[in-house]
Backbone as a printed PyTorch tensor [residue, N CA C, xyz], in Angstrom:
tensor([[[  7.6870,   4.8210,  -0.6320],
         [  7.5280,   3.7480,   0.2640],
         [  8.3930,   2.8090,  -0.2590]],

        [[  9.0190,   2.0870,   0.6120],
         [  9.6640,   0.7020,   0.5780],
         [  8.9050,  -0.2460,  -0.2340]],

        [[  9.4610,  -1.0960,  -1.2050],
         [  8.7510,  -2.2030,  -1.6690],
         [  7.7860,  -3.1900,  -0.8350]],

        [[  8.5600,  -3.4490,   0.3050],
         [  7.8570,  -4.5960,   1.2640],
         [  6.5100,  -3.4690,   2.0050]],

        [[  6.5430,  -2.3560,   2.1080],
         [  5.6190,  -2.0720,   3.0700],
         [  4.2710,  -2.3610,   2.7280]],

        [[  3.7470,  -2.2560,   1.5700],
         [  2.4590,  -2.7530,   1.0760],
         [  1.9300,  -4.1820,   1.5460]],

        [[  3.0320,  -5.0180,   1.2520],
         [  2.8390,  -6.4580,   1.8640],
         [  2.6530,  -6.5130,   3.4050]],

        [[  3.2370,  -5.8210,   4.4190],
         [  3.8070,  -5.8550,   5.5680],
         [  2.1170,  -5.2440,   6.3340]],

        [[  1.6870,  -3.8960,   5.5910],
         [  0.7460,  -3.1120,   6.3910],
         [ -0.6080,  -3.6610,   5.5140]],

        [[ -1.3580,  -4.2780,   6.0360],
         [ -2.6100,  -5.0590,   5.4330],
         [ -3.6760,  -3.7450,   4.9830]],

        [[ -3.7360,  -2.6040,   6.0800],
         [ -4.6630,  -1.6040,   5.3680],
         [ -3.7560,  -0.5700,   4.8240]],

        [[ -2.4570,  -0.6780,   4.0220],
         [ -1.7150,   0.1500,   3.4450],
         [ -2.6330,   0.9640,   2.6010]],

        [[ -3.4080,   0.5780,   1.5910],
         [ -3.7570,   1.5080,   0.5460],
         [ -4.8940,   2.4210,   1.0900]],

        [[ -5.7270,   1.6690,   2.1870],
         [ -6.8690,   2.3360,   2.8280],
         [ -6.4220,   3.5470,   3.5040]],

        [[ -5.2030,   3.3650,   4.5500],
         [ -4.8170,   3.9510,   5.6340],
         [ -4.0580,   5.1010,   4.9660]],

        [[ -2.7540,   4.4110,   4.0410],
         [ -2.1180,   5.6220,   3.6080],
         [ -1.9450,   6.3620,   2.2570]],

        [[ -2.7940,   5.8370,   1.4380],
         [ -2.8980,   6.2080,   0.2170],
         [ -4.0530,   6.9070,  -0.3940]],

        [[ -4.9070,   6.9030,   0.3560],
         [ -6.3130,   7.3790,   0.1170],
         [ -6.1720,   9.0210,  -0.2760]],

        [[ -6.1800,   9.4260,  -1.6750],
         [ -5.9220,  10.8420,  -2.1540],
         [ -4.6890,  11.1740,  -2.1720]],

        [[ -3.6130,  10.1950,  -2.1790],
         [ -2.0640,  10.5820,  -2.3990],
         [ -1.9620,   9.9440,  -3.5290]],

        [[ -0.4860,  10.2790,  -4.0590],
         [  0.3750,   9.8020,  -5.0770],
         [  1.2530,   8.7470,  -4.3280]],

        [[  2.0090,   7.7410,  -5.0500],
         [  2.8220,   6.9180,  -4.1670],
         [  4.2980,   6.5960,  -5.3960]],

        [[  5.3030,   6.4350,  -4.5210],
         [  6.5550,   6.4200,  -5.3560],
         [  7.0210,   5.2490,  -4.5840]],

        [[  7.5830,   4.0240,  -5.3590],
         [  8.0460,   2.8250,  -4.4070],
         [  9.4870,   2.7410,  -5.0980]],

        [[ 10.2660,   2.0380,  -4.0040],
         [ 11.7100,   1.7660,  -4.3470],
         [ 12.0270,   1.0710,  -3.0850]],

        [[ 13.6400,   0.3310,  -3.4170],
         [ 14.2380,  -0.3850,  -2.6120],
         [ 15.4940,   0.1730,  -2.7030]],

        [[ 16.1950,   0.7640,  -1.5880],
         [ 17.3740,   1.1000,  -1.4820],
         [ 18.3200,  -0.1530,  -1.4870]],

        [[ 17.8460,  -1.3530,  -1.3620],
         [ 18.9450,  -2.5860,  -1.2360],
         [ 19.0470,  -2.9080,  -2.7000]],

        [[ 17.8000,  -3.3860,  -3.3560],
         [ 17.7150,  -4.1810,  -4.4750],
         [ 17.8350,  -3.3050,  -5.6070]],

        [[ 17.6420,  -1.9040,  -5.7840],
         [ 17.1210,  -1.1550,  -6.8820],
         [ 18.7390,  -0.7240,  -7.5030]],

        [[ 19.0040,  -0.6520,  -8.4920],
         [ 19.8520,   0.0680,  -9.1600],
         [ 19.8360,   1.5310,  -9.4300]],

        [[ 20.6800,   2.5410,  -9.6760],
         [ 20.2780,   3.6810, -10.1290],
         [ 19.6170,   4.5170,  -9.2110]],

        [[ 19.7380,   4.5430,  -8.0620],
         [ 19.3410,   5.1210,  -6.9590],
         [ 19.3480,   6.7270,  -6.7310]],

        [[ 20.3480,   7.1240,  -7.8160],
         [ 20.5150,   8.5420,  -7.9150],
         [ 19.1730,   9.2720,  -8.6580]],

        [[ 18.5190,   8.4780,  -9.4090],
         [ 17.4660,   8.8410, -10.2630],
         [ 16.2540,   9.0360,  -8.7430]],

        [[ 16.0700,   8.3420,  -7.7660],
         [ 15.1530,   8.5590,  -6.6110],
         [ 15.2140,  10.0320,  -6.0540]],

        [[ 16.3670,  10.4540,  -5.7930],
         [ 17.0070,  11.8920,  -5.2570],
         [ 16.1870,  12.7930,  -6.3780]],

        [[ 16.5050,  12.7870,  -7.6430],
         [ 15.8840,  13.3870,  -8.7800],
         [ 14.1420,  13.3230,  -8.6770]],

        [[ 14.0400,  12.4360,  -8.3390],
         [ 12.4390,  12.2800,  -8.4290],
         [ 11.8240,  12.9760,  -7.5000]],

        [[ 12.5130,  12.8110,  -6.0440],
         [ 11.9480,  13.4550,  -5.1090],
         [ 11.8830,  15.1940,  -5.3570]],

        [[ 13.0540,  15.6100,  -5.9570],
         [ 13.1950,  16.9980,  -6.1490],
         [ 12.0130,  17.5510,  -6.9650]],

        [[ 11.7590,  16.6640,  -8.1290],
         [ 10.9840,  16.8200,  -9.0700],
         [  9.2210,  16.9640,  -8.4030]],

        [[  9.2500,  16.0640,  -7.5210],
         [  7.5940,  15.6600,  -7.0240],
         [  7.6160,  17.2880,  -6.0590]],

        [[  8.8630,  17.7530,  -5.4880],
         [  8.4130,  18.7920,  -4.8580],
         [  8.3450,  19.9860,  -5.5770]],

        [[  9.2010,  20.2750,  -6.5430],
         [  9.1330,  21.4000,  -7.4480],
         [  8.2870,  21.4270,  -8.5160]],

        [[  8.0580,  20.2000,  -9.0800],
         [  7.1940,  20.1700, -10.4650],
         [  6.0480,  19.8580, -10.0070]],

        [[  5.6200,  18.8650,  -9.1480],
         [  4.2470,  18.4320,  -9.1360],
         [  3.7130,  19.1650,  -7.7580]],

        [[  4.4210,  19.7940,  -7.1480],
         [  4.1470,  20.6440,  -6.0880],
         [  3.4140,  20.2690,  -4.8480]],

        [[  3.9370,  18.9740,  -4.6160],
         [  3.3480,  18.2000,  -3.3600],
         [  3.7920,  19.0790,  -2.0320]],

        [[  3.1430,  19.0190,  -1.0600],
         [  3.0550,  19.8490,   0.0770],
         [  3.6550,  19.0410,   1.2720]],

        [[  3.7140,  17.8610,   1.1730],
         [  4.1640,  16.9150,   2.1690],
         [  5.0190,  15.5940,   1.6840]],

        [[  5.8250,  15.2360,   2.4950],
         [  6.4920,  13.7170,   2.0280],
         [  6.6150,  12.6380,   2.7100]],

        [[  5.6960,  11.8280,   2.8960],
         [  5.7460,  10.7170,   3.7470],
         [  6.5910,   9.3740,   3.1060]],

        [[  7.4660,   8.9470,   4.1080],
         [  8.4660,   8.0580,   3.7420],
         [  8.1690,   6.8390,   4.4910]],

        [[  7.7270,   5.6970,   3.9890],
         [  7.3780,   4.2870,   4.5860],
         [  8.4540,   3.3250,   4.3650]],

        [[  8.9400,   2.9060,   5.6380],
         [ 10.1080,   1.9480,   5.5120],
         [  9.5130,   0.8300,   6.4950]],

        [[ 10.3770,  -0.4390,   6.2510],
         [ 10.2980,  -1.2480,   7.1140],
         [ 11.5660,  -1.2460,   8.4270]],

        [[ 11.4220,  -1.9210,   9.4210],
         [ 12.5740,  -1.8350,  10.2920],
         [ 13.5270,  -2.3650,   9.9030]],

        [[ 14.2080,  -2.9700,   8.9350],
         [ 15.2370,  -3.5060,   8.6090],
         [ 16.2330,  -2.6420,   8.0090]],

        [[ 17.5090,  -2.6960,   8.5260],
         [ 18.7030,  -1.8220,   8.3410],
         [ 18.5480,  -1.1020,   6.6550]],

        [[ 18.5160,  -1.9080,   5.8740],
         [ 18.6190,  -1.3920,   4.3900],
         [ 17.6070,  -0.3120,   4.1060]],

        [[ 16.2420,  -0.4000,   4.6720],
         [ 15.4170,   0.8720,   4.4770],
         [ 15.6950,   2.1800,   4.7200]],

        [[ 16.7210,   2.1640,   5.7840],
         [ 17.0900,   3.7240,   6.5630],
         [ 17.4020,   4.4290,   5.0880]],

        [[ 18.1980,   3.9380,   4.2670],
         [ 18.6340,   4.5290,   3.0480],
         [ 17.4500,   5.0930,   2.4340]],

        [[ 16.3460,   4.9760,   2.4590],
         [ 15.3910,   5.6390,   1.7280],
         [ 15.0490,   6.8880,   2.0530]],

        [[ 14.9680,   6.9330,   3.5490],
         [ 14.7580,   8.5030,   4.0690],
         [ 15.7450,   9.3600,   3.8220]],

        [[ 17.1530,   8.9870,   3.9390],
         [ 18.3610,   9.5860,   3.4410],
         [ 17.8980,  10.1380,   1.9880]],

        [[ 17.6250,   9.2890,   1.2510],
         [ 17.5580,   9.6680,  -0.1310],
         [ 16.4960,  10.6780,  -0.4310]],

        [[ 15.2410,  10.6010,   0.3350],
         [ 14.5990,  11.5330,   0.2080],
         [ 14.8060,  13.0810,   0.5610]],

        [[ 15.4650,  12.9750,   1.8850],
         [ 16.1260,  14.0240,   2.6360],
         [ 17.0190,  14.8820,   1.4450]],

        [[ 18.0990,  13.9360,   0.8540],
         [ 18.7560,  14.6540,  -0.0370],
         [ 18.0770,  15.1650,  -1.6960]],

        [[ 16.9570,  14.5510,  -1.9990],
         [ 16.1820,  15.1540,  -2.9520],
         [ 15.2870,  16.4390,  -2.2530]],

        [[ 14.8650,  16.2340,  -1.3900],
         [ 14.3280,  17.6510,  -0.7060],
         [ 15.2730,  18.6440,  -0.7570]],

        [[ 16.5460,  18.5330,  -0.1590],
         [ 17.4010,  19.3220,  -0.0300],
         [ 17.7520,  20.3850,  -1.2460]],

        [[ 17.8440,  19.4680,  -2.3770],
         [ 17.9400,  20.1800,  -3.6120],
         [ 16.7320,  20.7840,  -4.2120]],

        [[ 15.3850,  20.5180,  -3.7540],
         [ 14.5130,  21.1200,  -4.0130],
         [ 14.4090,  22.7740,  -3.7180]],

        [[ 13.7780,  23.6230,  -4.6300],
         [ 13.4960,  25.1100,  -4.3230],
         [ 12.5760,  25.2880,  -3.2200]],

        [[ 11.7410,  24.4240,  -3.3550],
         [ 10.5610,  24.6590,  -2.3740],
         [ 11.0040,  23.5680,  -1.2420]],

        [[ 10.6350,  23.9780,   0.0240],
         [ 10.8750,  23.3940,   1.2430],
         [  9.5030,  22.9170,   1.8030]],

        [[  9.6150,  21.6450,   2.0050],
         [  8.2800,  20.7980,   2.5060],
         [  8.6730,  19.8150,   3.7540]],

        [[  7.9400,  19.7030,   4.4140],
         [  8.0630,  18.8130,   5.8460],
         [  8.1950,  17.2760,   5.3500]],

        [[  8.9280,  16.5940,   5.7650],
         [  9.1560,  15.1900,   5.4170],
         [  8.6240,  14.1570,   6.7260]],

        [[  7.7560,  13.2150,   6.5770],
         [  7.6770,  12.4090,   7.7750],
         [  8.2260,  10.8770,   7.3760]],

        [[  8.7050,  10.3530,   8.2130],
         [  8.9480,   8.8170,   8.4170],
         [  8.3220,   7.9860,   9.2510]],

        [[  7.9760,   6.8360,   8.5140],
         [  6.8800,   6.0700,   9.4040],
         [  7.6110,   4.8050,   9.1570]],

        [[  7.7810,   4.1670,  10.3700],
         [  8.7710,   2.8710,  10.1190],
         [  7.6840,   1.8160,  10.7260]],

        [[  7.8440,   0.5100,   9.8370],
         [  6.5820,  -0.3840,  10.1390],
         [  7.5900,  -1.7580,  10.7680]],

        [[  7.0800,  -2.5140,  11.6980],
         [  7.7070,  -3.7010,  12.0850],
         [  7.5730,  -4.7690,  10.8120]],

        [[  8.0250,  -6.0240,  10.9300],
         [  7.8480,  -6.8110,  10.2000],
         [  6.5460,  -7.2980,   9.9740]],

        [[  5.7050,  -7.3080,  11.1810],
         [  4.3600,  -7.6900,  11.4090],
         [  3.3810,  -6.6710,  10.6140]],

        [[  3.9690,  -5.4100,  10.3340],
         [  3.1140,  -4.3920,   9.6720],
         [  2.5480,  -3.3910,  10.8040]],

        [[  2.9040,  -3.3600,  11.7200],
         [  2.8280,  -2.4460,  13.1310],
         [  3.6460,  -1.2210,  12.9490]],

        [[  3.1690,  -0.0830,  13.3710],
         [  3.8400,   1.0590,  13.2240],
         [  4.6420,   1.2430,  14.4640]],

        [[  6.0920,   1.2560,  14.2690],
         [  6.9050,   1.2880,  14.9490],
         [  7.2910,   2.9690,  15.6770]],

        [[  7.4500,   3.7730,  14.4420],
         [  7.6730,   5.0150,  14.7860],
         [  7.1370,   5.9430,  13.6160]],

        [[  6.7340,   7.2620,  14.0440],
         [  6.2630,   8.0400,  13.0140],
         [  6.6630,   9.3260,  13.4270]],

        [[  7.6310,  10.1020,  12.6590],
         [  8.3790,  11.6660,  13.2000],
         [  8.4660,  12.3120,  11.8360]],

        [[  8.5470,  13.3950,  12.1680],
         [  8.8690,  14.4780,  11.2590],
         [ 10.3750,  14.4880,  11.0820]],

        [[ 11.2190,  14.4840,  10.3030],
         [ 12.5840,  14.2300,  10.1370],
         [ 13.3350,  15.4600,   9.6310]],

        [[ 12.6710,  16.6260,   9.1230],
         [ 13.5400,  17.5280,   8.8290],
         [ 12.9950,  19.0220,   9.6770]]])
């Protein structure tokens, strides 16, 4: 999830996190983004997650987070589906789609 998502979506924890794990990042402001890709690979192969949902905001800089997730998933031995959810600045879901 992008850093900003939890602030924009009032029901973020109840709606999207119940019974799930979370990783948070910002492709614009964080340094060392190559670690993100490695962590996605580890979540898939080591933690054995079965799906990955990437939540971002509608701003252009957030699109990089989906690409990072796809890169990490591409390096994993196990193959899992990735869902992208894009929120508006007001916290409304603009799109929800499987991206791989």
